[in-house]
C-alpha positions as MATLAB code, in Angstrom:
seq = 'XXXXXXXXXXXXXXXXXXXXXXXXXXXXXXXXXXXXXXXXXXXXXXXXXXXXXXXXXXXXXXXXXXXXXXXXXXXXXXXXXXXXXXXXXXXXXXXXXXXXXXXXXXXXXXXXXXXXXXXXXXXXXXXXXXXXXXXXXXXXXXXXXXXXXXXXXXXXXXXXXXXXXXXXXXXXXXXXXXXXXXXXXXXXXXXXXXXXXXXXXXXXXXXXXXXXXXXXXXXXXXXXXXXXXXXXXXXXXXXXXXXXXXXXXXXXXXXXXXXXXXXXXXXXXXXXXXXXXXXXXXXXXXXXXXXXXXXXXXXXXXXXXXXXXXXXXXXXXXXXXXXXXXXXXXXXXXXXXXXXXXXXXXXXXXXXXXXXXXXXXXXXXXXXXXXXXXXXXXXXXXXXXXXXXXXXXXXXXXXXXXXXXXXXXXXXXXXXXXXXXXXXXXXXXXXXXXXXXXXXXXXXXXXXXXXXXXXXXXXXXXXXXXXXXXXXXXXXXXXXXXXXXXXXXXXXXXXXXXXXXXXXXXXXXXXXXXXXXXXXXXXXXXXXXXXXXXXXXXXXXXXXXXXXXXXXXXXXXXXXXXXXXXXXXXXXXXXXXXXXXXXXXXXXXXXXXXXXXXXXXXXXXXXXXXXXXXXXXXXXXXXXXXXXXXXXXXXXXXXXXXXXXXXXXXXXXXXXXXXXXXXXXXXXXXXXXXXXXXXXXXXXXXXXXXXXXXXXXXXXXXXXXXXXXXXXXXXXXXXXXXXXXXXXXXXXXXXXXXXXXXXXXXXXXXXXXXXXXXXXXXXXX';
ca = [
       0.000    0.000    0.000;
       2.839    2.371    0.868;
       4.523    1.757   -2.482;
       1.240    2.288   -4.332;
       0.689    5.565   -2.461;
       4.185    6.801   -3.309;
       3.682    5.921   -6.965;
       0.352    7.778   -7.005;
       1.931   10.864   -5.413;
       4.771   10.803   -7.935;
       2.297   10.463  -10.816;
       0.285   13.413   -9.520;
       3.432   15.500   -9.220;
       4.579   14.656  -12.752;
       1.161   15.252  -14.317;
       0.232   18.175  -12.049;
      -2.959   16.453  -10.853;
      -3.741   17.591   -7.349;
      -6.903   17.670   -5.318;
      -9.616   19.887   -6.707;
      -9.667   23.305   -5.008;
     -12.793   24.207   -3.083;
     -14.833   26.668   -5.160;
     -17.256   29.219   -3.707;
     -19.880   31.446   -5.308;
     -19.663   35.206   -5.660;
     -21.794   35.892   -2.581;
     -19.231   34.223   -0.324;
     -16.427   36.076   -2.138;
     -18.100   39.431   -1.425;
     -18.716   38.542    2.227;
     -15.082   37.732    2.841;
     -13.932   40.838    0.962;
     -16.103   43.060    3.173;
     -14.864   41.292    6.292;
     -11.301   41.957    5.122;
     -11.759   45.678    4.332;
     -13.755   46.489    7.483;
     -10.690   46.892    9.788;
      -9.218   49.474    7.418;
     -12.529   51.332    7.260;
     -12.744   51.310   11.056;
      -9.201   52.615   11.359;
     -10.118   55.682    9.295;
     -13.445   56.303   11.052;
     -15.730   54.946    8.332;
     -18.890   52.892    8.919;
     -18.581   49.153    9.533;
     -20.000   46.830    6.879;
     -22.436   44.417    8.519;
     -21.737   41.011    6.988;
     -24.205   38.154    7.669;
     -22.980   34.994    9.357;
     -25.673   32.557    8.200;
     -24.946   30.715    4.961;
     -28.235   31.460    3.100;
     -27.777   35.187    3.696;
     -24.140   35.003    2.657;
     -25.049   33.346   -0.644;
     -27.430   36.209   -1.517;
     -25.160   38.921   -0.151;
     -24.807   41.770   -2.588;
     -28.016   41.037   -4.491;
     -30.336   43.048   -2.261;
     -28.477   46.233   -1.303;
     -26.078   48.963   -2.352;
     -23.056   49.209   -0.071;
     -21.442   52.404    1.186;
     -18.204   51.416   -0.528;
     -15.962   53.468   -2.794;
     -14.093   52.052   -5.754;
     -11.506   53.438   -8.187;
     -11.182   51.861  -11.641;
      -8.012   52.291  -13.707;
      -8.444   51.505  -17.393;
      -6.267   49.656  -19.846;
      -3.959   51.285  -22.357;
      -0.418   50.069  -21.721;
       2.244   52.459  -20.472;
       0.117   55.409  -21.617;
      -2.623   54.447  -19.182;
      -0.120   53.625  -16.437;
       1.262   57.177  -16.558;
      -2.128   58.919  -16.775;
      -3.609   56.822  -13.954;
      -0.567   57.468  -11.784;
      -1.124   61.219  -12.097;
      -4.834   60.810  -11.362;
      -4.057   58.842   -8.188;
      -1.621   61.553   -7.086;
      -4.366   64.165   -7.353;
      -6.906   61.960   -5.575;
      -4.499   61.349   -2.718;
      -4.264   65.082   -1.982;
      -7.595   64.588   -0.210;
      -6.527   61.147    1.148;
      -8.958   59.579   -1.289;
      -6.699   56.598   -2.037;
      -5.269   55.721    1.367;
      -8.323   56.419    3.562;
     -11.543   56.683    1.580;
     -11.256   54.028   -1.135;
     -12.244   50.411   -0.527;
     -11.535   48.844   -3.942;
      -8.917   49.490   -6.610;
      -9.974   47.731   -9.815;
      -7.477   47.764  -12.670;
      -7.049   46.543  -16.223;
      -3.896   46.163  -18.298;
      -1.860   49.403  -18.177;
      -3.847   50.715  -15.226;
      -2.842   47.492  -13.506;
       0.847   48.396  -13.820;
       0.260   51.400  -11.562;
      -2.195   49.576   -9.302;
       0.249   46.701   -8.736;
       3.088   49.121   -7.999;
       0.878   50.944   -5.492;
      -0.194   47.700   -3.781;
       3.338   46.314   -3.480;
       4.913   49.571   -2.287;
       2.183   50.204    0.314;
       2.351   46.593    1.531;
       6.047   47.111    2.220;
       7.684   50.055    3.934;
       5.650   52.482    6.026;
       2.277   51.901    4.279;
       2.364   55.455    2.930;
       1.232   56.532   -0.533;
       4.363   55.801   -2.634;
       3.914   58.439   -5.352;
       3.616   61.517   -3.122;
       6.380   64.103   -2.973;
       8.739   63.352   -0.072;
       8.624   67.035    0.910;
       5.656   69.372    0.187;
       8.118   72.121   -0.709;
      10.123   69.846   -3.019;
       8.679   69.063   -6.469;
      11.053   66.191   -7.180;
       9.624   62.694   -7.605;
       9.478   60.097   -4.886;
      11.890   57.193   -5.310;
       9.246   54.675   -6.564;
       7.931   57.183   -9.103;
      11.424   58.068  -10.293;
      12.160   54.351  -10.729;
       9.067   53.846  -12.906;
       9.754   56.961  -14.955;
      13.329   55.845  -15.631;
      11.994   52.515  -16.953;
       9.002   53.737  -18.948;
      10.570   52.022  -22.006;
      10.257   48.789  -20.019;
      10.413   46.387  -22.986;
      13.930   47.589  -23.876;
      15.244   49.069  -20.598;
      18.875   48.759  -21.732;
      18.253   49.878  -25.289;
      19.555   47.917  -28.261;
      21.353   45.408  -26.026;
      17.934   44.016  -25.046;
      16.934   43.447  -28.665;
      19.075   40.323  -28.977;
      17.706   38.883  -25.715;
      14.096   39.520  -26.725;
      14.709   38.073  -30.188;
      16.342   34.943  -28.768;
      13.386   34.311  -26.423;
      10.922   34.775  -29.269;
      12.862   32.377  -31.516;
      13.004   29.789  -28.729;
       9.211   29.718  -28.604;
       9.019   29.688  -32.394;
      11.210   26.587  -32.623;
       9.279   24.974  -29.778;
       6.100   25.353  -31.839;
       7.876   23.620  -34.735;
       7.894   20.441  -32.617;
       4.106   20.381  -32.920;
       3.790   21.403  -36.562;
       6.625   19.393  -38.126;
       5.247   15.941  -37.136;
       1.933   16.764  -38.790;
       3.719   17.767  -42.007;
       5.964   14.669  -41.987;
       3.077   12.246  -41.373;
       0.916   13.940  -44.041;
       3.767   13.728  -46.547;
       4.429   10.058  -45.748;
       0.748    9.146  -46.167;
       0.556   11.050  -49.448;
       3.553    9.187  -50.833;
       1.983    5.919  -49.671;
      -1.236    6.745  -51.571;
       0.810    7.405  -54.695;
       2.779    4.164  -54.494;
       0.476    1.655  -52.729;
       0.218   -1.909  -54.172;
      -2.245   -2.492  -57.026;
      -4.371   -5.699  -57.440;
      -1.900   -6.838  -60.073;
       0.629   -7.430  -57.318;
      -1.759   -9.635  -55.333;
      -1.656  -13.447  -55.664;
      -4.220  -15.071  -57.963;
      -7.472  -16.117  -56.334;
     -10.955  -14.910  -55.319;
      -9.567  -11.999  -53.224;
      -7.742  -10.549  -56.202;
     -10.856  -10.956  -58.366;
     -13.141   -9.155  -55.854;
     -10.695   -6.289  -55.264;
     -10.094   -5.844  -58.992;
     -13.823   -5.668  -59.756;
     -14.479   -3.198  -56.890;
     -11.651   -0.953  -57.975;
     -12.843   -1.172  -61.545;
     -16.086    0.479  -60.522;
     -14.229    3.510  -59.113;
     -12.689    6.311  -61.155;
      -8.937    6.608  -61.327;
      -9.028    9.988  -59.621;
     -10.613   10.422  -56.187;
     -11.650    6.775  -55.722;
     -12.203    6.955  -51.917;
     -14.025   10.262  -52.153;
     -16.298    8.856  -54.845;
     -17.043    5.772  -52.713;
     -17.866    7.825  -49.597;
     -20.044   10.230  -51.606;
     -21.999    7.310  -53.143;
     -22.552    5.753  -49.719;
     -23.746    9.114  -48.360;
     -26.299    9.481  -51.172;
     -27.677    5.992  -50.566;
     -27.785    6.571  -46.810;
     -29.588    9.908  -47.285;
     -32.260    8.247  -49.426;
     -32.734    5.497  -46.821;
     -32.931    8.082  -44.020;
     -35.564   10.071  -45.952;
     -37.733    6.941  -46.381;
     -37.435    5.983  -42.710;
     -38.200    9.564  -41.678;
     -41.391    9.533  -43.748;
     -42.849    6.667  -41.688;
     -42.042    8.237  -38.288;
     -44.961    9.713  -36.307;
     -45.078   13.496  -36.054;
     -43.757   14.960  -32.804;
     -44.619   18.237  -31.145;
     -41.045   19.028  -30.116;
     -38.211   18.126  -32.431;
     -34.478   18.292  -31.931;
     -31.515   17.667  -34.165;
     -31.086   13.908  -34.287;
     -27.843   12.008  -33.810;
     -28.208   10.808  -37.407;
     -27.988   14.390  -38.687;
     -24.902   14.999  -36.573;
     -23.345   11.801  -37.932;
     -23.924   12.961  -41.497;
     -22.351   16.310  -40.627;
     -19.202   14.559  -39.449;
     -19.234   12.323  -42.511;
     -19.400   15.405  -44.695;
     -16.287   16.745  -42.973;
     -14.554   13.417  -43.668;
     -15.512   13.699  -47.339;
     -13.996   17.187  -47.588;
     -10.766   15.936  -46.004;
     -10.640   12.966  -48.379;
     -11.103   15.182  -51.429;
      -8.265   17.419  -50.237;
      -6.039   14.387  -49.507;
      -6.675   12.703  -52.852;
      -5.980   15.979  -54.658;
      -2.415   16.032  -53.419;
      -1.073   13.142  -55.598;
      -2.520   14.868  -58.676;
      -0.841   18.172  -57.773;
       2.465   16.496  -56.977;
       2.499   14.517  -60.236;
       2.016   17.754  -62.169;
       4.922   19.271  -60.267;
       7.106   16.333  -61.224;
       6.018   16.157  -64.887;
       7.098   19.086  -67.004;
       5.856   21.971  -64.850;
       8.535   21.592  -62.223;
      10.931   24.389  -63.342;
       8.220   27.043  -63.647;
       6.425   25.936  -60.494;
       9.703   25.773  -58.581;
      10.539   29.365  -59.496;
       7.033   30.471  -58.525;
       7.254   28.671  -55.191;
      10.602   30.296  -54.427;
       9.097   33.730  -55.023;
       6.039   32.811  -52.957;
       8.203   31.740  -50.021;
      10.068   35.052  -50.021;
       6.867   37.105  -50.214;
       5.026   35.117  -47.553;
       8.009   35.190  -45.223;
       7.967   38.976  -45.457;
       4.235   38.963  -44.761;
       4.769   36.748  -41.709;
       7.374   39.183  -40.400;
       4.885   42.012  -40.928;
       2.320   40.073  -38.887;
       4.776   39.917  -35.997;
       5.239   43.673  -36.070;
       1.749   44.803  -37.043;
      -0.819   42.459  -35.500;
      -1.718   44.954  -32.788;
      -1.756   47.850  -35.247;
      -4.223   46.058  -37.536;
      -6.492   45.353  -34.555;
      -6.275   49.010  -33.453;
      -7.229   50.246  -36.933;
     -10.285   47.997  -37.105;
     -11.335   48.968  -33.591;
     -10.937   52.681  -34.323;
     -13.175   52.602  -37.407;
     -15.739   50.166  -36.021;
     -19.172   51.697  -36.460;
     -17.730   54.928  -37.908;
     -19.634   56.204  -40.959;
     -18.038   57.632  -44.088;
     -16.153   56.469  -47.148;
     -12.719   56.687  -45.543;
     -13.803   54.511  -42.632;
     -15.219   51.989  -45.108;
     -11.922   51.927  -47.016;
     -10.006   51.346  -43.756;
     -12.337   48.517  -42.753;
     -12.011   46.797  -46.135;
      -8.236   47.235  -46.334;
      -7.828   46.111  -42.709;
      -9.920   43.006  -43.320;
      -7.977   42.157  -46.484;
      -4.706   42.627  -44.602;
      -5.917   40.248  -41.903;
      -6.860   37.514  -44.368;
      -3.609   37.960  -46.284;
      -1.649   37.707  -43.051;
      -3.741   34.736  -41.951;
      -2.962   32.881  -45.193;
       0.778   33.531  -45.091;
       1.876   30.877  -42.604;
      -0.551   28.122  -43.775;
       0.638   28.586  -47.364;
       4.266   28.394  -46.228;
       3.478   25.164  -44.374;
       1.760   23.757  -47.453;
       4.816   24.544  -49.564;
       6.961   22.736  -46.989;
       4.605   19.739  -47.223;
       4.927   19.643  -51.017;
       8.706   19.805  -50.706;
       8.699   16.866  -48.259;
       6.523   14.829  -50.622;
       8.680   15.423  -53.698;
      11.881   14.721  -51.744;
      10.428   11.435  -50.452;
       9.401   10.362  -53.981;
      12.907   11.110  -55.175;
      14.319    9.083  -52.259;
      11.889    6.153  -51.789;
      13.735    4.677  -48.823;
      13.343    7.789  -46.700;
       9.580    7.664  -46.122;
       9.859    5.430  -43.053;
      12.221    7.996  -41.534;
       9.383   10.522  -41.558;
       7.429    8.432  -39.063;
      10.468    7.973  -36.809;
      11.254   11.703  -36.840;
       7.600   12.499  -36.103;
       7.550   10.190  -33.093;
      10.727   11.754  -31.682;
       9.355   15.288  -32.125;
       6.029   14.401  -30.480;
       7.826   12.934  -27.467;
       9.913   16.108  -27.182;
       6.806   18.280  -27.540;
       5.178   16.472  -24.610;
       7.997   17.782  -22.415;
       7.126   21.406  -23.211;
       4.943   23.638  -21.051;
       2.610   26.032  -22.886;
       3.703   28.957  -20.668;
       7.431   28.255  -20.641;
       8.186   29.292  -24.218;
       5.577   31.963  -24.892;
       6.358   35.663  -24.516;
       4.551   35.820  -21.159;
       7.637   35.271  -19.016;
       9.657   37.927  -20.817;
       6.758   40.383  -20.542;
       6.278   39.587  -16.850;
       9.972   40.040  -16.061;
      10.149   43.391  -17.846;
       7.008   44.692  -16.107;
       8.128   43.484  -12.681;
      11.520   45.147  -13.075;
       9.882   48.458  -14.005;
       6.909   48.592  -11.621;
       7.455   46.136   -8.770;
      11.038   46.937   -7.841;
      12.435   49.964   -6.073;
      15.651   51.904   -5.856;
      18.303   51.264   -8.480;
      17.782   47.502   -8.657;
      15.513   45.662  -11.048;
      14.494   42.888   -8.661;
      10.816   42.865   -7.618;
      10.049   43.748   -4.037;
       8.321   41.360   -1.676;
       5.660   40.197   -1.151;
       5.610   38.637   -4.586;
       2.300   36.852   -4.036;
      -1.173   38.337   -4.193;
      -2.191   36.598   -0.988;
       0.746   38.284    0.768;
      -0.490   41.845    0.162;
      -1.431   43.793    3.279;
      -5.187   44.324    2.853;
      -5.288   46.448    6.019;
      -2.983   49.016    4.393;
      -4.209   49.249    0.795;
      -7.453   49.552   -1.162;
      -8.513   45.990   -1.929;
      -7.016   45.220   -5.386;
      -9.017   43.601   -8.190;
      -6.852   42.693  -11.186;
      -9.080   42.053  -14.198;
      -8.346   39.482  -16.904;
     -10.329   37.857  -19.718;
     -11.112   34.136  -19.680;
     -11.102   33.016  -23.322;
     -14.070   30.737  -24.119;
     -14.245   30.836  -27.923;
     -15.080   27.114  -28.022;
     -17.624   27.093  -25.179;
     -21.178   26.091  -25.984;
     -22.581   27.598  -22.775;
     -20.578   30.613  -21.623;
     -20.132   31.921  -25.170;
     -23.789   31.997  -26.166;
     -23.666   35.769  -26.562;
     -20.605   35.632  -28.781;
     -18.371   37.625  -26.425;
     -15.629   34.979  -26.700;
     -14.638   35.760  -23.102;
     -15.783   35.804  -19.484;
     -14.754   38.100  -16.632;
     -11.894   36.714  -14.520;
     -10.324   38.397  -11.480;
      -7.230   38.029   -9.330;
      -7.382   39.386   -5.783;
      -5.639   38.694   -2.448;
      -8.464   36.459   -1.175;
     -10.068   34.838   -4.225;
      -9.399   34.359   -7.911;
     -11.711   33.034  -10.609;
     -14.881   33.749  -12.547;
     -18.534   32.770  -12.533;
     -17.933   30.107  -15.165;
     -14.977   28.481  -13.368;
     -15.953   29.282   -9.794;
     -13.873   31.211   -7.274;
     -11.107   29.615   -5.241;
      -8.807   30.953   -2.558;
      -5.862   32.709   -4.171;
      -3.458   31.124   -1.694;
      -4.624   27.705   -2.907;
      -4.177   28.708   -6.536;
      -0.664   29.881   -5.713;
       0.087   26.445   -4.290;
      -1.158   24.768   -7.469;
       0.730   27.161   -9.730;
       4.040   28.264   -8.247;
       4.400   30.957  -10.941;
       1.208   32.760   -9.898;
       2.456   36.008   -8.364;
       1.288   39.595   -8.467;
       3.691   40.092  -11.381;
       2.018   37.186  -13.208;
      -1.463   38.603  -12.587;
      -0.308   42.046  -13.769;
       1.205   40.565  -16.945;
      -1.918   38.482  -17.652;
      -4.133   41.537  -17.239;
      -1.918   43.360  -19.744;
      -1.568   40.539  -22.295;
      -2.879   42.747  -25.074;
      -1.573   40.708  -28.035;
      -2.110   36.978  -28.257;
      -3.465   34.287  -30.530;
      -6.880   34.576  -28.845;
      -8.002   37.941  -27.487;
     -11.502   37.494  -26.060;
     -14.071   39.770  -27.667;
     -11.278   41.311  -29.772;
     -10.153   37.962  -31.210;
      -9.291   37.838  -34.894;
      -9.997   34.176  -35.538;
      -8.335   33.936  -38.954;
      -5.094   35.086  -37.323;
      -5.191   32.658  -34.384;
      -3.150   29.850  -36.034;
      -0.645   32.316  -37.463;
      -0.131   34.187  -34.188;
       0.210   30.910  -32.280;
       2.755   29.420  -34.670;
       4.729   32.671  -34.795;
       4.748   32.715  -30.975;
       2.924   36.040  -30.664;
       1.498   34.825  -27.368;
       1.314   36.952  -24.215;
      -1.576   34.985  -22.704;
      -1.291   32.519  -19.827;
      -2.513   28.968  -19.277;
      -3.803   28.697  -15.688;
      -5.026   25.708  -13.732;
      -8.830   25.666  -13.899;
     -10.230   26.170  -10.377;
     -13.181   23.879  -11.118;
     -11.506   20.862  -12.734;
      -9.875   18.085  -10.743;
      -7.895   16.489  -13.534;
      -7.771   15.995  -17.274;
      -6.963   12.878  -19.272;
      -4.930   14.674  -21.910;
      -1.460   16.140  -21.452;
      -1.594   19.888  -20.905;
       0.605   20.491  -23.931;
      -2.196   19.737  -26.396;
      -3.889   22.934  -25.273;
      -1.469   24.746  -27.550;
      -3.399   23.155  -30.418;
      -6.646   24.356  -28.821;
      -5.131   27.833  -28.808;
      -4.311   27.566  -32.513;
      -7.857   26.633  -33.489;
      -9.681   28.741  -30.836;
     -11.133   25.650  -29.123;
     -10.966   27.247  -25.677;
     -13.547   26.794  -22.950;
     -14.098   26.705  -19.192;
     -14.277   22.911  -18.758;
     -10.734   21.659  -19.299;
      -7.831   21.270  -16.937;
      -6.274   24.555  -18.075;
      -7.949   27.822  -19.038;
      -6.455   30.557  -21.210;
      -6.311   34.099  -19.795;
      -5.454   37.332  -21.604;
      -5.835   41.100  -21.232;
      -8.835   42.213  -19.160;
      -9.504   44.769  -21.875;
     -10.431   41.892  -24.162;
     -13.820   41.905  -22.452;
     -14.052   45.186  -20.478;
     -11.306   47.804  -20.620;
     -12.520   50.235  -17.955;
     -12.422   48.027  -14.841;
     -15.841   49.281  -13.708;
     -17.790   46.033  -14.182;
     -16.433   44.308  -11.068;
     -17.153   47.410   -8.966;
     -20.741   47.400  -10.209;
     -21.016   43.724   -9.242;
     -19.931   44.756   -5.743;
     -22.627   47.463   -5.742;
     -20.294   50.288   -4.823;
     -22.024   53.555   -3.962;
     -19.321   55.768   -5.446;
     -17.084   54.783   -8.389;
     -14.292   56.861   -9.912;
     -13.436   55.591  -13.398;
     -10.164   56.792  -14.936;
     -10.281   56.172  -18.698;
      -6.957   56.408  -20.549;
      -7.612   54.130  -23.505;
      -6.736   55.138  -27.061;
      -9.869   56.989  -28.165;
      -9.006   59.718  -30.689;
     -12.662   60.270  -31.571;
     -13.615   60.692  -27.871;
     -16.425   58.205  -28.459;
     -15.922   56.612  -25.010;
     -16.323   53.028  -26.344;
     -15.320   51.351  -23.078;
     -17.848   53.388  -21.113;
     -20.566   52.531  -23.620;
     -19.630   48.840  -23.490;
     -19.752   48.657  -19.689;
     -23.149   50.379  -19.782;
     -24.392   47.581  -22.032;
     -22.824   44.802  -19.963;
     -24.182   46.281  -16.727;
     -27.712   46.450  -18.106;
     -27.689   42.915  -19.560;
     -25.748   41.035  -16.877;
     -26.424   42.938  -13.665;
     -29.673   44.772  -14.246;
     -27.828   48.038  -13.545;
     -28.372   51.234  -15.490;
     -25.734   53.957  -15.848;
     -26.889   57.434  -16.859;
     -23.963   59.731  -17.577;
     -23.871   62.746  -19.933;
     -20.456   62.880  -21.608;
     -21.255   64.492  -24.973;
     -20.192   67.998  -23.872;
     -16.886   66.550  -22.671;
     -16.389   65.132  -26.159;
     -17.145   68.471  -27.827;
     -14.763   70.532  -25.709;
     -11.992   67.918  -25.944;
     -12.171   67.854  -29.748;
     -12.082   71.670  -29.871;
      -9.068   71.845  -27.555;
      -7.175   69.333  -29.689;
      -7.489   71.541  -32.788;
      -5.224   74.203  -31.226;
      -3.566   72.958  -28.016;
      -1.746   76.274  -27.437;
      -4.977   78.290  -27.347;
      -6.227   78.801  -23.806;
      -9.691   77.383  -23.238;
     -11.969   76.174  -20.467;
     -12.932   72.640  -21.339;
     -13.537   69.645  -19.120;
     -12.065   66.237  -18.374;
     -14.839   64.761  -16.243;
     -18.475   63.790  -16.307;
     -20.724   62.714  -13.451;
     -23.510   60.177  -13.727;
     -25.827   58.084  -11.658;
     -25.828   54.320  -11.212;
     -29.328   52.906  -10.892;
     -29.227   49.583   -9.063;
     -32.993   49.245   -9.678;
     -34.965   48.812   -6.443;
     -31.781   48.336   -4.436;
     -30.666   51.959   -4.498;
     -28.486   54.343   -6.463;
     -24.837   55.209   -6.758;
     -22.590   57.778   -8.344;
     -20.047   57.458  -11.171;
     -17.302   60.046  -11.671;
     -15.818   59.540  -15.143;
     -12.334   60.996  -15.744;
     -11.341   61.023  -19.419;
      -7.863   61.335  -20.876;
      -8.488   64.425  -22.999;
      -7.388   67.998  -23.534;
      -9.282   70.927  -22.073;
      -7.000   73.812  -23.080;
      -5.756   74.783  -19.609;
      -2.967   72.207  -19.157;
       0.586   73.231  -18.274;
       2.970   74.527  -20.915;
       5.014   71.404  -21.597;
       1.872   69.268  -21.933;
       0.330   71.612  -24.510;
       3.672   71.956  -26.291;
       3.905   68.168  -26.642;
       0.321   68.121  -27.964;
       1.352   70.486  -30.754;
       4.240   68.226  -31.775;
       2.219   65.014  -31.424;
      -1.263   65.548  -32.900;
      -2.455   62.137  -31.671;
      -1.809   63.074  -28.022;
      -3.299   62.024  -25.610;
      -4.400   59.000  -27.635;
      -1.140   57.731  -29.088;
      -1.321   54.109  -30.154;
      -1.119   51.424  -27.490;
       1.383   49.641  -29.724;
       3.903   52.258  -28.566;
       5.251   50.804  -25.310;
       8.640   52.512  -25.504;
       7.848   55.815  -23.817;
      10.444   58.529  -23.496;
      10.828   60.569  -20.323;
       8.825   63.387  -21.905;
       5.978   61.098  -22.981;
       5.625   59.588  -19.535;
       5.661   62.992  -17.855;
       3.053   64.662  -20.090;
       0.605   61.803  -19.547;
       1.248   61.812  -15.802;
       0.812   65.590  -15.691;
      -2.409   65.356  -17.703;
      -3.829   62.746  -15.322;
      -2.953   64.894  -12.324;
      -4.431   67.994  -13.948;
      -7.688   66.270  -14.923;
      -8.503   65.276  -11.333;
      -6.855   68.138   -9.442;
      -8.680   70.800  -11.461;
     -11.926   69.071  -10.634;
     -11.122   68.758   -6.933;
     -10.209   72.437   -6.606;
     -13.338   73.617   -8.445;
     -11.280   75.162  -11.235;
     -13.023   73.531  -14.169;
     -16.463   72.636  -15.388;
     -17.858   69.153  -15.141;
     -20.756   67.671  -17.045;
     -23.376   66.283  -14.700;
     -27.114   65.551  -14.591;
     -29.639   68.359  -14.236;
     -28.569   71.927  -13.550;
     -25.174   71.074  -12.062;
     -22.254   72.352  -14.109;
     -19.347   73.025  -11.736;
     -17.770   71.184   -8.860;
     -17.961   74.432   -6.909;
     -21.715   73.843   -6.784;
     -21.294   70.186   -5.901;
     -18.674   70.363   -3.205;
     -19.551   73.763   -1.735;
     -16.044   74.934   -2.538;
     -14.276   72.202   -0.555;
     -11.040   70.990   -2.236;
     -11.971   67.358   -1.558;
     -13.204   64.828   -4.101;
     -15.020   62.976   -1.310;
     -17.141   66.114   -0.898;
     -18.411   65.399   -4.397;
     -20.024   62.256   -3.054;
     -21.534   64.141   -0.120;
     -22.724   67.012   -2.282;
     -24.663   64.728   -4.619;
     -26.648   62.882   -1.976;
     -29.686   64.881   -3.036;
     -29.688   63.109   -6.399;
     -30.677   59.929   -4.595;
     -33.701   61.419   -2.803;
     -36.882   59.530   -3.527;
     -39.015   62.684   -3.536;
     -38.932   64.708   -6.733;
     -37.306   68.112   -6.332;
     -39.238   71.244   -7.297;
     -38.439   72.692  -10.742;
     -35.080   74.444  -10.820;
     -34.053   73.219   -7.368;
     -30.516   72.007   -6.697;
     -29.703   68.805   -4.818;
     -29.255   68.885   -1.072;
     -25.908   70.329   -0.018;
     -25.367   72.132   -3.326;
     -25.306   75.900   -3.435;
     -26.196   77.969   -6.504;
     -23.389   79.086   -8.830;
     -21.485   82.263   -8.114;
     -21.638   85.020  -10.705;
];
């Protein structure tokens, strides 16, 4: 028994099969979060959250009330968003909004860089806000901020010397993927050669067997014999099925029968057979007379497609950004961009498959020229498959490089590039920091249940207490860290910012999935599924699922990418927690100021949560577009809008929306940069190599957007007759006063015409 137990333990260790983690529902997650943040609220004199102790009440917790909690959401947008959000947090902290009055800090992608840095720095040291000036009379940066600014080009922190390292890591993953693709090509080539040279009946010994086989083959055409046979059988079977169906009694409720599904699969087999039997015909033509011309054409094709593949590596994100920018935009130019972008995608998608097909043809012709080598194809394939089984899907992707670069820039301090401790999410000091929610996207392109709405993704969070999603369940983060030793706060931050990958949630470009996978353009992460105990297949085959977008929530591993691949604002999880006051900092690339992430979260909130957000932002758009036309002209625009959150019969909340935009009253060096960079402050997210100036102007803009609001120096678009924060906050330089000043909006009694909400004084003239 002891030997058997040891063998079982060893097998579990080798295969990674451990006991299934205990999953809980969202109600229990919310209860434990509120229990964890209550001591911090008490310390700063805020009301205690009364959490039920009985299990039935805990399961329904959060479905029947709005909580007096405050949340800050930091949007995605790479290093651009990280800088803007950092400035916004600096301005908020002037009124102690971050350290004392905020309960949740929800972040996505680039906003998560800053949020993770804040959480790690405040969990270490003296628990103070890390980005404040060390001396009020000294305008120099704090040490953590100076460290981040110095490494704002985090992908190449040492310049050109890092190019070789990055290239070597990418090539390592590329060659690792060859171990999966090459066996398929070798086996296909060997089978094709076998079909071209298999024994004919003339080689069989005389007798009844030879006679039967000869007569059967005589009925089939010389070309496509198996395809013809399968097609004939399908026709006969269809006729028989139609006759049988005619004698069946009528039924009130009908469903697709197993027979129909069987015919569907048989049809797929027929298509594969036709393609397979076409190959000998093509290869014979290559070998008979057309070889010189075809060979020259193939050489040219290889060169062109190789160049296209290289362009895919460099421009995959740019193509996606172009299509996103023109989505839903009217006009001829937008139509031209959509058509050209779509054609570019399909051309890029065809590049690698065509190159692989050319390699297959070359293997076939070489084997025909060297008949004794075909058996070697099978041996080489077996060796490669065995080597591929030793590979981990995360080990050779770009995730580890990305994680290391981010950790060195945002999670280390001083002059070193080593991340500070604690490295694990469960080790963060919840009593010292706003409770962090790091948002990711669970890719479910192949799911028949979760993906009914065609989103291709589900919401997935990492937090100090629990990690997971509704579709996988939530499990204690400490337990997940035991199952996956690589799961750290740096890993969660890198997953949340995995903007480019083979599968990208609702932003997936399916035709490009095989190409991006094979070319190792993979920032996503394969994580142990909280809900699944074990799987029968080796985890390495999930790389093939990634290639063909067969991803779901039921297998041993799940595939996670950028949280912006489902919701880029970070507000959704705060709405689920029914926060009374939410500050959303939006720094995504939005040159048209169309606020697409805000619009998307409004739709998700209404469909999923039964929550309605009413926020007027159109005036913000108008003034921002005017200010961008001449950044040096002084103007009085706005960066913020205020709206209400209607939790139906459970109460109301408030949403303060801070937009990365120009208002015309920024400082000199910010407006000067805007003149020299017309796309500012919406430069492409593909630019992750920020200069010192770029980082500073975005940080300064984020600080200005919030600080001007808090000091009543700029207008703000809000419901009703409210148009300045001076009215809202009664002149108090405190963003929290905004929440207090708008309490009248939540009164159940209708206000008389022209009246202002409670606590709001009329404007000064």
